[in-house]
C-alpha positions, -999 to +999 in steps of 0.1 A: -215-201-074-185-205-052-161-199-081-178-166-090-177-155-054-139-164-051-132-142-082-152-113-067-133-116-034-099-116-052-109-085-072-120-068-040-087-076-023-068-063-053-087-030-052-081-027-015-043-034-018-040-008-046-058+018-024-034+010+005-004+013-018-016+047-029-017+058+007+018+045+011+031+065-018+016+097-005+031+091+030+065+082+016+066+114-004+056+135+026+084+119+047+110+125+020+099+162+017+103+167+054+137+151+051+147+178+026+138+164-008+117+191-026+099+166-048+097+138-022+110+112-048+142+101-032+150+084+000+141+052+019+106+042+029+096+054+064+101+028+091+064+033+101+052+017+068+053-018+084+029-007+111-001+000+089+007-016+055-006-052+058-006-074+028-039-092+023-024-118+000-022-155+008-023-161+046-010-194+057 
């Protein structure tokens, strides 16, 4: 049914967004380590995040 298909699509989108966020965390830590933070936990998000991190939530 259409309702079951919509639920599956929402779940797929959520899984994809979580995977993308995981990639962002790794990239953010790497950038901070290069900037001198040994653990990579402090500092701003890299400016390049907006280039590849695209939200798949509601598009109007």
